[in-house]
Biotite code that builds the C-alpha atoms (Angstrom):
import biotite.structure as struc

atoms = struc.array([
    struc.Atom([0.000, 0.000, 0.000], chain_id="A", res_id=1, res_name="MET", atom_name="CA", element="C"),
    struc.Atom([1.405, 3.329, -1.015], chain_id="A", res_id=2, res_name="ARG", atom_name="CA", element="C"),
    struc.Atom([0.300, 6.759, 0.167], chain_id="A", res_id=3, res_name="ALA", atom_name="CA", element="C"),
    struc.Atom([1.245, 10.280, -0.775], chain_id="A", res_id=4, res_name="VAL", atom_name="CA", element="C"),
    struc.Atom([0.355, 12.529, 2.148], chain_id="A", res_id=5, res_name="ILE", atom_name="CA", element="C"),
    struc.Atom([0.126, 16.243, 1.520], chain_id="A", res_id=6, res_name="GLN", atom_name="CA", element="C"),
    struc.Atom([-0.382, 18.876, 4.180], chain_id="A", res_id=7, res_name="ARG", atom_name="CA", element="C"),
    struc.Atom([-2.894, 21.234, 2.599], chain_id="A", res_id=8, res_name="VAL", atom_name="CA", element="C"),
    struc.Atom([-4.519, 24.573, 3.266], chain_id="A", res_id=9, res_name="LYS", atom_name="CA", element="C"),
    struc.Atom([-7.498, 23.228, 1.343], chain_id="A", res_id=10, res_name="ARG", atom_name="CA", element="C"),
    struc.Atom([-8.376, 20.498, -1.145], chain_id="A", res_id=11, res_name="ALA", atom_name="CA", element="C"),
    struc.Atom([-11.334, 19.753, -3.374], chain_id="A", res_id=12, res_name="THR", atom_name="CA", element="C"),
    struc.Atom([-12.161, 16.761, -5.524], chain_id="A", res_id=13, res_name="VAL", atom_name="CA", element="C"),
    struc.Atom([-14.540, 17.156, -8.464], chain_id="A", res_id=14, res_name="LYS", atom_name="CA", element="C"),
    struc.Atom([-16.166, 14.542, -10.649], chain_id="A", res_id=15, res_name="THR", atom_name="CA", element="C"),
    struc.Atom([-18.329, 14.834, -13.743], chain_id="A", res_id=16, res_name="ASP", atom_name="CA", element="C"),
    struc.Atom([-21.292, 15.427, -11.430], chain_id="A", res_id=17, res_name="THR", atom_name="CA", element="C"),
    struc.Atom([-19.718, 18.408, -9.649], chain_id="A", res_id=18, res_name="GLY", atom_name="CA", element="C"),
    struc.Atom([-17.929, 18.837, -6.344], chain_id="A", res_id=19, res_name="ILE", atom_name="CA", element="C"),
    struc.Atom([-17.675, 15.514, -4.597], chain_id="A", res_id=20, res_name="SER", atom_name="CA", element="C"),
    struc.Atom([-16.040, 16.784, -1.416], chain_id="A", res_id=21, res_name="SER", atom_name="CA", element="C"),
    struc.Atom([-13.673, 19.347, 0.015], chain_id="A", res_id=22, res_name="SER", atom_name="CA", element="C"),
    struc.Atom([-11.647, 20.044, 3.128], chain_id="A", res_id=23, res_name="ILE", atom_name="CA", element="C"),
    struc.Atom([-9.928, 22.998, 4.716], chain_id="A", res_id=24, res_name="GLY", atom_name="CA", element="C"),
    struc.Atom([-6.563, 22.729, 6.444], chain_id="A", res_id=25, res_name="GLU", atom_name="CA", element="C"),
    struc.Atom([-5.534, 19.125, 6.910], chain_id="A", res_id=26, res_name="GLY", atom_name="CA", element="C"),
    struc.Atom([-4.228, 16.099, 5.050], chain_id="A", res_id=27, res_name="LEU", atom_name="CA", element="C"),
    struc.Atom([-4.904, 15.003, 1.493], chain_id="A", res_id=28, res_name="LEU", atom_name="CA", element="C"),
    struc.Atom([-3.998, 11.329, 1.213], chain_id="A", res_id=29, res_name="ILE", atom_name="CA", element="C"),
    struc.Atom([-3.602, 9.732, -2.211], chain_id="A", res_id=30, res_name="LEU", atom_name="CA", element="C"),
    struc.Atom([-3.838, 5.968, -1.686], chain_id="A", res_id=31, res_name="LEU", atom_name="CA", element="C"),
    struc.Atom([-2.778, 3.128, -3.958], chain_id="A", res_id=32, res_name="GLY", atom_name="CA", element="C"),
    struc.Atom([-3.435, -0.543, -3.205], chain_id="A", res_id=33, res_name="VAL", atom_name="CA", element="C"),
    struc.Atom([-1.390, -3.382, -4.658], chain_id="A", res_id=34, res_name="GLU", atom_name="CA", element="C"),
    struc.Atom([-2.018, -7.125, -4.892], chain_id="A", res_id=35, res_name="HIS", atom_name="CA", element="C"),
    struc.Atom([-0.100, -8.121, -1.739], chain_id="A", res_id=36, res_name="GLU", atom_name="CA", element="C"),
    struc.Atom([-1.733, -5.572, 0.561], chain_id="A", res_id=37, res_name="ASP", atom_name="CA", element="C"),
    struc.Atom([-3.915, -6.745, 3.418], chain_id="A", res_id=38, res_name="ASP", atom_name="CA", element="C"),
    struc.Atom([-5.584, -5.574, 6.629], chain_id="A", res_id=39, res_name="GLU", atom_name="CA", element="C"),
    struc.Atom([-2.226, -5.366, 8.442], chain_id="A", res_id=40, res_name="LYS", atom_name="CA", element="C"),
    struc.Atom([-1.013, -2.821, 5.887], chain_id="A", res_id=41, res_name="ASP", atom_name="CA", element="C"),
    struc.Atom([-4.202, -0.799, 6.358], chain_id="A", res_id=42, res_name="VAL", atom_name="CA", element="C"),
    struc.Atom([-3.900, -0.786, 10.143], chain_id="A", res_id=43, res_name="SER", atom_name="CA", element="C"),
    struc.Atom([-0.209, 0.161, 10.140], chain_id="A", res_id=44, res_name="TRP", atom_name="CA", element="C"),
    struc.Atom([-0.693, 2.926, 7.560], chain_id="A", res_id=45, res_name="LEU", atom_name="CA", element="C"),
    struc.Atom([-3.741, 4.435, 9.287], chain_id="A", res_id=46, res_name="ALA", atom_name="CA", element="C"),
    struc.Atom([-1.854, 4.615, 12.593], chain_id="A", res_id=47, res_name="LYS", atom_name="CA", element="C"),
    struc.Atom([1.268, 6.032, 10.952], chain_id="A", res_id=48, res_name="LYS", atom_name="CA", element="C"),
    struc.Atom([-0.550, 8.741, 8.966], chain_id="A", res_id=49, res_name="VAL", atom_name="CA", element="C"),
    struc.Atom([-2.779, 9.794, 11.852], chain_id="A", res_id=50, res_name="SER", atom_name="CA", element="C"),
    struc.Atom([0.234, 10.285, 14.121], chain_id="A", res_id=51, res_name="SER", atom_name="CA", element="C"),
    struc.Atom([2.541, 12.102, 11.658], chain_id="A", res_id=52, res_name="LEU", atom_name="CA", element="C"),
    struc.Atom([3.704, 15.281, 13.348], chain_id="A", res_id=53, res_name="ARG", atom_name="CA", element="C"),
    struc.Atom([3.787, 17.554, 10.307], chain_id="A", res_id=54, res_name="ILE", atom_name="CA", element="C"),
    struc.Atom([1.761, 20.551, 11.505], chain_id="A", res_id=55, res_name="PHE", atom_name="CA", element="C"),
    struc.Atom([3.366, 23.582, 13.107], chain_id="A", res_id=56, res_name="ASP", atom_name="CA", element="C"),
    struc.Atom([3.137, 24.230, 16.826], chain_id="A", res_id=57, res_name="ASP", atom_name="CA", element="C"),
    struc.Atom([3.124, 27.754, 18.322], chain_id="A", res_id=58, res_name="LYS", atom_name="CA", element="C"),
    struc.Atom([6.866, 28.036, 17.756], chain_id="A", res_id=59, res_name="GLU", atom_name="CA", element="C"),
    struc.Atom([6.570, 27.139, 14.075], chain_id="A", res_id=60, res_name="GLY", atom_name="CA", element="C"),
    struc.Atom([8.066, 23.662, 14.533], chain_id="A", res_id=61, res_name="VAL", atom_name="CA", element="C"),
    struc.Atom([6.394, 20.667, 12.851], chain_id="A", res_id=62, res_name="MET", atom_name="CA", element="C"),
    struc.Atom([5.386, 19.001, 16.080], chain_id="A", res_id=63, res_name="ASN", atom_name="CA", element="C"),
    struc.Atom([1.605, 18.436, 15.862], chain_id="A", res_id=64, res_name="LEU", atom_name="CA", element="C"),
    struc.Atom([-0.403, 15.638, 14.267], chain_id="A", res_id=65, res_name="ASP", atom_name="CA", element="C"),
    struc.Atom([-3.593, 16.245, 12.289], chain_id="A", res_id=66, res_name="VAL", atom_name="CA", element="C"),
    struc.Atom([-5.820, 15.924, 15.370], chain_id="A", res_id=67, res_name="CYS", atom_name="CA", element="C"),
    struc.Atom([-3.732, 18.285, 17.497], chain_id="A", res_id=68, res_name="GLN", atom_name="CA", element="C"),
    struc.Atom([-3.794, 20.795, 14.639], chain_id="A", res_id=69, res_name="ALA", atom_name="CA", element="C"),
    struc.Atom([-7.576, 20.488, 14.235], chain_id="A", res_id=70, res_name="GLY", atom_name="CA", element="C"),
    struc.Atom([-7.109, 19.419, 10.608], chain_id="A", res_id=71, res_name="GLY", atom_name="CA", element="C"),
    struc.Atom([-9.422, 17.600, 8.251], chain_id="A", res_id=72, res_name="GLU", atom_name="CA", element="C"),
    struc.Atom([-8.815, 14.471, 6.167], chain_id="A", res_id=73, res_name="LEU", atom_name="CA", element="C"),
    struc.Atom([-9.451, 13.535, 2.550], chain_id="A", res_id=74, res_name="MET", atom_name="CA", element="C"),
    struc.Atom([-8.564, 10.177, 0.973], chain_id="A", res_id=75, res_name="VAL", atom_name="CA", element="C"),
    struc.Atom([-8.444, 9.729, -2.800], chain_id="A", res_id=76, res_name="ILE", atom_name="CA", element="C"),
    struc.Atom([-7.852, 6.384, -4.519], chain_id="A", res_id=77, res_name="SER", atom_name="CA", element="C"),
    struc.Atom([-4.975, 6.470, -6.997], chain_id="A", res_id=78, res_name="GLN", atom_name="CA", element="C"),
    struc.Atom([-3.854, 3.228, -8.617], chain_id="A", res_id=79, res_name="PHE", atom_name="CA", element="C"),
    struc.Atom([-1.183, 5.102, -10.597], chain_id="A", res_id=80, res_name="THR", atom_name="CA", element="C"),
    struc.Atom([0.945, 5.276, -7.439], chain_id="A", res_id=81, res_name="LEU", atom_name="CA", element="C"),
    struc.Atom([2.001, 1.719, -8.328], chain_id="A", res_id=82, res_name="HIS", atom_name="CA", element="C"),
    struc.Atom([3.228, 2.633, -11.818], chain_id="A", res_id=83, res_name="ALA", atom_name="CA", element="C"),
    struc.Atom([6.302, 0.803, -13.045], chain_id="A", res_id=84, res_name="ARG", atom_name="CA", element="C"),
    struc.Atom([8.426, 2.852, -15.415], chain_id="A", res_id=85, res_name="THR", atom_name="CA", element="C"),
    struc.Atom([11.519, 0.663, -15.765], chain_id="A", res_id=86, res_name="ARG", atom_name="CA", element="C"),
    struc.Atom([10.897, -0.333, -19.390], chain_id="A", res_id=87, res_name="LYS", atom_name="CA", element="C"),
    struc.Atom([9.872, 2.089, -22.085], chain_id="A", res_id=88, res_name="GLY", atom_name="CA", element="C"),
    struc.Atom([7.841, 5.242, -21.656], chain_id="A", res_id=89, res_name="ASN", atom_name="CA", element="C"),
    struc.Atom([4.378, 3.830, -21.015], chain_id="A", res_id=90, res_name="ARG", atom_name="CA", element="C"),
    struc.Atom([3.912, 3.026, -17.313], chain_id="A", res_id=91, res_name="PRO", atom_name="CA", element="C"),
    struc.Atom([2.733, -0.425, -16.313], chain_id="A", res_id=92, res_name="SER", atom_name="CA", element="C"),
    struc.Atom([0.122, -0.728, -13.574], chain_id="A", res_id=93, res_name="TYR", atom_name="CA", element="C"),
    struc.Atom([0.323, -4.503, -13.197], chain_id="A", res_id=94, res_name="ILE", atom_name="CA", element="C"),
    struc.Atom([1.106, -4.249, -9.460], chain_id="A", res_id=95, res_name="ARG", atom_name="CA", element="C"),
    struc.Atom([-2.027, -2.208, -8.729], chain_id="A", res_id=96, res_name="ALA", atom_name="CA", element="C"),
    struc.Atom([-4.763, -4.389, -7.245], chain_id="A", res_id=97, res_name="ALA", atom_name="CA", element="C"),
    struc.Atom([-7.996, -4.809, -9.198], chain_id="A", res_id=98, res_name="PRO", atom_name="CA", element="C"),
    struc.Atom([-11.153, -3.186, -7.789], chain_id="A", res_id=99, res_name="PRO", atom_name="CA", element="C"),
    struc.Atom([-12.454, -6.388, -6.190], chain_id="A", res_id=100, res_name="GLU", atom_name="CA", element="C"),
    struc.Atom([-9.305, -6.405, -4.036], chain_id="A", res_id=101, res_name="ARG", atom_name="CA", element="C"),
    struc.Atom([-8.609, -2.692, -3.677], chain_id="A", res_id=102, res_name="SER", atom_name="CA", element="C"),
    struc.Atom([-12.089, -1.317, -2.920], chain_id="A", res_id=103, res_name="VAL", atom_name="CA", element="C"),
    struc.Atom([-12.498, -3.218, 0.388], chain_id="A", res_id=104, res_name="PRO", atom_name="CA", element="C"),
    struc.Atom([-8.991, -2.185, 1.530], chain_id="A", res_id=105, res_name="LEU", atom_name="CA", element="C"),
    struc.Atom([-9.550, 1.422, 0.437], chain_id="A", res_id=106, res_name="TYR", atom_name="CA", element="C"),
    struc.Atom([-12.813, 1.517, 2.403], chain_id="A", res_id=107, res_name="GLU", atom_name="CA", element="C"),
    struc.Atom([-11.155, -0.146, 5.395], chain_id="A", res_id=108, res_name="LEU", atom_name="CA", element="C"),
    struc.Atom([-8.391, 2.483, 5.320], chain_id="A", res_id=109, res_name="PHE", atom_name="CA", element="C"),
    struc.Atom([-10.987, 5.268, 5.325], chain_id="A", res_id=110, res_name="ILE", atom_name="CA", element="C"),
    struc.Atom([-12.778, 3.797, 8.323], chain_id="A", res_id=111, res_name="SER", atom_name="CA", element="C"),
    struc.Atom([-9.481, 2.997, 10.090], chain_id="A", res_id=112, res_name="SER", atom_name="CA", element="C"),
    struc.Atom([-8.039, 6.490, 9.782], chain_id="A", res_id=113, res_name="ILE", atom_name="CA", element="C"),
    struc.Atom([-11.418, 7.880, 10.811], chain_id="A", res_id=114, res_name="GLY", atom_name="CA", element="C"),
    struc.Atom([-11.286, 5.663, 13.888], chain_id="A", res_id=115, res_name="TYR", atom_name="CA", element="C"),
    struc.Atom([-7.665, 6.608, 14.672], chain_id="A", res_id=116, res_name="GLU", atom_name="CA", element="C"),
    struc.Atom([-8.402, 10.331, 14.441], chain_id="A", res_id=117, res_name="THR", atom_name="CA", element="C"),
    struc.Atom([-12.053, 10.466, 15.506], chain_id="A", res_id=118, res_name="GLY", atom_name="CA", element="C"),
    struc.Atom([-12.736, 12.522, 12.373], chain_id="A", res_id=119, res_name="LYS", atom_name="CA", element="C"),
    struc.Atom([-15.046, 12.272, 9.391], chain_id="A", res_id=120, res_name="ASP", atom_name="CA", element="C"),
    struc.Atom([-13.019, 11.450, 6.309], chain_id="A", res_id=121, res_name="VAL", atom_name="CA", element="C"),
    struc.Atom([-13.884, 13.008, 2.962], chain_id="A", res_id=122, res_name="LYS", atom_name="CA", element="C"),
    struc.Atom([-13.301, 10.949, -0.175], chain_id="A", res_id=123, res_name="THR", atom_name="CA", element="C"),
    struc.Atom([-13.399, 10.986, -3.924], chain_id="A", res_id=124, res_name="GLY", atom_name="CA", element="C"),
    struc.Atom([-15.317, 8.496, -6.046], chain_id="A", res_id=125, res_name="ASP", atom_name="CA", element="C"),
    struc.Atom([-13.357, 5.260, -6.336], chain_id="A", res_id=126, res_name="PHE", atom_name="CA", element="C"),
    struc.Atom([-12.513, 4.470, -9.940], chain_id="A", res_id=127, res_name="GLY", atom_name="CA", element="C"),
    struc.Atom([-13.971, 7.718, -11.280], chain_id="A", res_id=128, res_name="ALA", atom_name="CA", element="C"),
    struc.Atom([-12.101, 10.294, -13.296], chain_id="A", res_id=129, res_name="ARG", atom_name="CA", element="C"),
    struc.Atom([-11.484, 13.085, -10.803], chain_id="A", res_id=130, res_name="MET", atom_name="CA", element="C"),
    struc.Atom([-9.948, 16.531, -10.732], chain_id="A", res_id=131, res_name="ASP", atom_name="CA", element="C"),
    struc.Atom([-8.180, 17.171, -7.449], chain_id="A", res_id=132, res_name="VAL", atom_name="CA", element="C"),
    struc.Atom([-7.332, 20.754, -6.546], chain_id="A", res_id=133, res_name="GLU", atom_name="CA", element="C"),
    struc.Atom([-5.148, 21.554, -3.563], chain_id="A", res_id=134, res_name="LEU", atom_name="CA", element="C"),
    struc.Atom([-2.995, 24.154, -1.983], chain_id="A", res_id=135, res_name="ILE", atom_name="CA", element="C"),
    struc.Atom([-0.020, 22.326, -0.529], chain_id="A", res_id=136, res_name="ASN", atom_name="CA", element="C"),
    struc.Atom([1.014, 23.977, 2.728], chain_id="A", res_id=137, res_name="SER", atom_name="CA", element="C"),
    struc.Atom([4.741, 24.235, 3.277], chain_id="A", res_id=138, res_name="GLY", atom_name="CA", element="C"),
    struc.Atom([5.031, 22.456, 0.895], chain_id="A", res_id=139, res_name="PRO", atom_name="CA", element="C"),
    struc.Atom([4.906, 19.257, 2.921], chain_id="A", res_id=140, res_name="VAL", atom_name="CA", element="C"),
    struc.Atom([4.571, 16.006, 0.992], chain_id="A", res_id=141, res_name="THR", atom_name="CA", element="C"),
    struc.Atom([5.413, 12.609, 2.462], chain_id="A", res_id=142, res_name="ILE", atom_name="CA", element="C"),
    struc.Atom([5.446, 9.254, 0.656], chain_id="A", res_id=143, res_name="ILE", atom_name="CA", element="C"),
    struc.Atom([4.858, 6.088, 2.658], chain_id="A", res_id=144, res_name="ILE", atom_name="CA", element="C"),
    struc.Atom([4.991, 2.526, 1.342], chain_id="A", res_id=145, res_name="ASP", atom_name="CA", element="C"),
    struc.Atom([3.898, -0.244, 3.696], chain_id="A", res_id=146, res_name="THR", atom_name="CA", element="C"),
    struc.Atom([6.340, -2.615, 1.976], chain_id="A", res_id=147, res_name="LYS", atom_name="CA", element="C"),
    struc.Atom([9.258, -0.275, 2.769], chain_id="A", res_id=148, res_name="ASN", atom_name="CA", element="C"),
    struc.Atom([8.636, 0.933, 6.327], chain_id="A", res_id=149, res_name="ARG", atom_name="CA", element="C"),
    struc.Atom([11.333, 3.560, 6.773], chain_id="A", res_id=150, res_name="GLU", atom_name="CA", element="C"),
])
């Protein structure tokens, strides 16, 4: 499971039907699920993301997590996070899990991070073509892969 976490001032996701959801200051989490991912990956990632201290305290030091900062959460599915670009110029997405595998884990991640933070989690529409607008604050962008727990 791979996540790109961005500290944002605001973020909005739009689909063909209009605005799907938006948040103010908080975390925008782009989430990709691969074939080998399971519930253990979801649990570890939800705990890790919810406790990342990437918001400024009163002294301007990144020392607060999303809850302490009063931030909001948005999770967007993004299978392209598992792109392989080793050969040629057309990325391969063979490692990305198919919807029957990824949808349950995506939904479990949403509920898990909601549980960890006690917050409502905004989302996009899984599998839909979406336009995501954001203002990255900092900029702060963190990449986490559950198969490479650094």
